[in-house]
C-alpha positions, 0 to 999 in steps of 0.5 A: 294833190293832182298835177300834170307833171310826173314825179321822180320815181323810187327805183325798183332796185332800191325798193327790191333790196329794201324788201329783201332785207325786211323779209330776211330779218322776219324769216328769223323769227316767225313770231314777227310773221305773224305779228305783222301778217295782218294789217287789219288789227281789231281792239274791241270794235276799233280797227287800229291804224296801220298807219302808225307803222309807216316806214320812217324812210323812203320808201314810205309805206305800211310794211304789209303793203310794201310786197303789193307796191313792189309787185305793181311797179314791177308791171309798170315798165312801159313809158305810158305807165309813168303818170300812175306809178306810185311815188314812194319818195313822198310821205303817203297821205291816206286821210287828212282831218280829225277822224270823228269830223262831220263832213267827210270827202272820199277822194281817189289818192294823193297827187303829185305837183312839180313842187311837192318833192321840194315841199317835203324835203323842207325840215320837219314837213315829212316828219310832221305829215307821218305824225298827223296820219299815226295820231290816234283820232286824227289832227286838224287839217295840218294844211289849213292851220300849219304857217308854211303858207308856200306848201302846195298843200295849202294851195290845193286845199285853199282852192278846193275850199274857196266856196266855203271861205266865201260863205264865211267859213274860216280855214281854222274852222274848216280844218277841224270839220272836214275830214278827207279820206283817200281810196289809197294814200300813196301819191301819183300823178294821175289816178288808176285803180291798183288791181288789189286791195292793199292791207292799209286800205281797210283803215279807210274803209273803217273810217268811212263806215264810222262816218256813216255810224254817226250820220256825217254827210259824205261827198262822193264824186269822181271814183264813186263807183269804186268806193261803192264796191269797196264800201257797198252801204254807201249805196244806200246810205242818205247822207252822200252828197255828189258835185255837179262836175264828177272830176272836180272836188271843190266845195261850192254853191255852183258845184252842188244842187242847192239841197246838197249844198245845204246839207254840206252847211248844215253839217259844218254848222253841227 
């Protein structure tokens, strides 16, 4: 979640060595290259979730994303780039929630707090995160349902949804009624667009289009213009609500017009 403190970064040399090993193995069997060449895989009318193949050790990433992430890291050599460097020592969180939830929040990317490295290093936390992003159909927001009350993710979500809990909604309810989709799934201290669409992002765009097909209410805030470039249909989708404070994602009466907040409440009751 958002933070003002820079994370520990993955060494570019170690990432490069990992990538080199991957390329060497794949070059031995052209069939593997063909098998993994495309992240956007289609089964019937469904896009398959690429995050099921996230690496099980750092650097954590979808394998098809890694060459692009390495190339991006190679350009971020100036100290001023530090806030925007992606922290691949933390498990990616491209989305959180059930994929068919009636309320969908479109965000930028997961942030980093000082406490995050220690929190994800606790036994089972990273493994649980990887399981959630690989689960077919998604899972309820585990930050709201898991008993780890000290995780910074719970604090972020509790603050973000405090306006709804004041209206009488429980964490258990909200965990099942809200899907949050990140523009990309990798952690950084601050947001900056990546000058390339990562292969894994196609699944995020697919989740948004699915939300529109079922008439979900979509919260579109800080990076609305970027989301509309990636998913142009958002520009005329009628069930979009926008916060009054563009940089705030808090769901509360004070941050939305009465009409938009009523639509949010109606979605949560559906």
